[in-house]
N, C-alpha and C positions, 0 to 999 in steps of 0.2 A: 504494498499499500504505499503511493504516495504520501513524505512530508508534506504538510500543510499549515502553515504559517497561519494564525486567525487575527482577527482585530476587534471582535465583538464579546462584550462582558454582559452578562444579567448578575443583578447584583438583589439580593432579595433583602429588602428595606420597610417590610410592612407591616411588620410582628408589631405584637402589641406593647410589648416591653414590660411585662408583669413586674418579672423580676426586679427592673431596674427601678420601676417606679415604688416596689417597697421599701419601707422605711427601715433604716438599719441602725441603732443606736450607738455602736461602735465605729460607724462612719461619719466624719465632718467632714462635710464639701463646700466648697467654694459657692458663694451664692449663684454665682451664673452657671456651676455644674448643678447643683439645687432645683436651678428652675429649668433646667432641662432635663436630668433626672425624674422630676414629677409627672411632666409630658410622655415619659417612656421614648422618647426617640434618641435612642442609642445612636445611631452614628451622627448625631449634633452634638453629644455630649464633647464640651471641650478639655482636650489633654494637651493644652497648649493651643494648637488650632481645634478643630472639630474633628472627631475620631474618623469621618471618612476622609477628610481632606489627606491623611496619611494612605488608607487604603487606595483612594483614587493616584497617587502619587507612585506608589507602588506598582500598579497598573499598566501607568503610562513608563514608567522606567521597563519596566516588560516588554513593551512595546504594544500594548494595546491601544485603540485609538477609538473606539465607539462603545459607550457604556449605555446602559439599559436599566435603570432604577425603579424595580417594582416595587411601587406605593402605594398605602390607603387612600381612599377619595379624597380624605380630610388631612394628606400630610403636604399641606400647602408652603410647611416652615423649610422644608428640603428644598421644594420649587425656587423658591424666593430666595434662599442662602445662594444657590448656583446659577441663578440667575440674575441677581441684582448685586449682593453683596460679593460674590467670590466667582465671579465667571470662570469656567477654565479656558486655559489655553493650548494646552496641549491635545486633550480629547475631546470629545463631544459627548453631552449627557442627552438623552432621553428619558422619557417616562412608560409606565406602563402601569395601569391601575388594574388591582386586585380587589375588587368590589366586599370581597368578606374573608375574615383571615380563614381559609379553607384549607390550610396545611402547604407545605413548600411545593409538591407537584403542581399544585392549583396555582401558586404564585409563577412558576416556572411557565405554564401553559399562558398566563396573563402574557408573556413577552412573546408569543410567538409569530406576531406580526412586525418584532422589531428583527427577531434572528431570520424569517426567511429560510432559505436553503443552506445557510452556513451554518460550519460548527462553532461552539463557542464557548466561552467559560463561563461557568455558574461559582458565586462565592455569595459567605452573608455578610451583610454590611457590618457584623459585630466583631467580625473578626480578621486581625491585620495578617497576612500569610506573605512569609517570606519568599524575596523575589525568585529565588533556586524555584522554587513550588511552581510559581506564577510564570516564569520563563518556558521550564520543561513542558510545561502544558501547551502553552502557547505554538510551540515547536513542534509537538508529537503529531499522531497520527491517527486516525480513529476516535474512537471513545476512549477516556482513560479518567481516574481518579489517582489525585495527592492523597499518600499517604503519610501519617508520619509516628513515628517512633515512640512508644510510650515513654522509656525512660528520658529520654530526649525532652520530650514536651514534659515534663517534672522538673528535671534539671536546668533548662532554659527558660521554660516560659513562666506567666503571671499564675496558671492554673493552680490552685490547691490540688495534690497528688491524689486525696480523696477522690475529687471531682473528676479528674483526670481516667481516675480508673474504672469510672463508670461510663466512660465514652465508647461509643459505637467500634468495633472492631471488626476488621476485616479478614477474611479467608481468600485465600489465592490458590491457583492450580501450578503446577512443578512449570508452567509456560509465562508465569507472571500476571495472571488475568486474574482479575476478580472473579470469584465464584458467588460470594454473600458478605453482607455487612448485617454481624451482628448487636441488634441493638440493648441496649442494658445487657452487658451478659453476665451472668450466675456467677462466681469465685468457682464451681465446679468447670463451666464452660472454659472460663480463661486458664484454669491448670492444665487441661488437656491440648491447649494451643500450643504448636509451636512458638519457639522466642526467636528472635525478638518480636513484640506485640505492636501491630500497625494498626493506627484508628484514625478513623477517617474524621474529616473536620467539617465537612460538605464543599469541598474543592473539587470539581468536576470539569471536564472537560465533554461536552453533549455534541453528538451530529442531531439534526433535526429529526430522526426516528424516535427521539427520547418525549417527545408530542405524541405519537402514536401511544406510547405506552402510557402516557399522564390520562390520557382520554379513557385508555382498559381499565384501569384498575377501581377498584370502590376504596371506601374511607377506610382507614385503622381502627384498631380497636377505641380510640381516643375519638374518632368521629372526623380525622383531618385525612388530606390526601397526601401521602408523604412520597419525596422522590426517591430513599431509600425502596419503597415497593414499585415506582415504578422505573428503578434501575431493575430491580429483581425481573421483575416482568420482562424487560427488553433483553435481558439474558437469558433466560427460561424461554420464552415466545418468540422472542424477534431474532434471535442468532446474534444478538451486540456482543462484540469482545470490549470489555474496559481492560485498557493497561494498565498495572498498578504502576505509577510513579511512587517510588521511595524515597522519602526526603527528611535526612537526618539534622531536622532543625524545628524551631518551636514556632506554635501561632499565637501571637496573645488573642484574648478574649475578652470582651467586654458586653457582660450578661449581666453582672448586677452592681450596685453601689461599693463593693468591697473590691472591683475588680478597675478601678477609675486610679486611683493613686498608683499601683504597680504598672497600669499601661502608661500611664502619663511619666513615670521613671524612663520606660524603657524608649519611649518614642522620642525624649527631650533631645536627643544628639540630630534628629533627623528633619531635613527642610522639605518644607509643602512645596511641590510645584508639578501642578497636574493640567 
């Protein structure tokens, strides 16, 4: 299969930010951080600059140029910021609206008209991914997933070890392709897996076939349409192969208020230029 550099990115930015809204008596935020955290807008939480500014800068550095933010109908703050306050220089930003929070697969499906027939990168808006992962996915071929070594995530990232050990773990075959994502694996399941453990942080290279998979799946037990279910459908029923891109680097995570200061400290030396 020919290698194909891609330049489109779909960023899931529609989330309700429930955990970010939740008060934490152990965390004292700056007034501007508190104001954004109360709205649950994780992408705009200021950590020097709004968190999403650093994500977009990393994407631009990796060579991506066309970005689609999947947002809620009322997420005008994100649009206003990138239209009026801090318009991009190196990238183009467009928007897709997910009317209701019906899960990650539903969010991806909202961006189909932006993607059209191109391959694309899909990431979360509350994760800062290492440049190596973004670059390798851009230059790959076919579908792929970036996987991050668990102990490296614990050693170099901002996420407490007990949280990292609850993250989804990947199973691969001998050809280095993904066979399954194990969500919330039990200790017994983890003990039976070969080391090192590789975890998924929702960093994917998709072909347009993923939209067919998103349409075919039903809701998960929690009532949402999950991108991991769509990936599994694509593997099992559409013959899609997902190459595993193994990365020995950490992903920064901005899920709750406890994450804000550690993330700010790790991003302090980085310039913003998107």
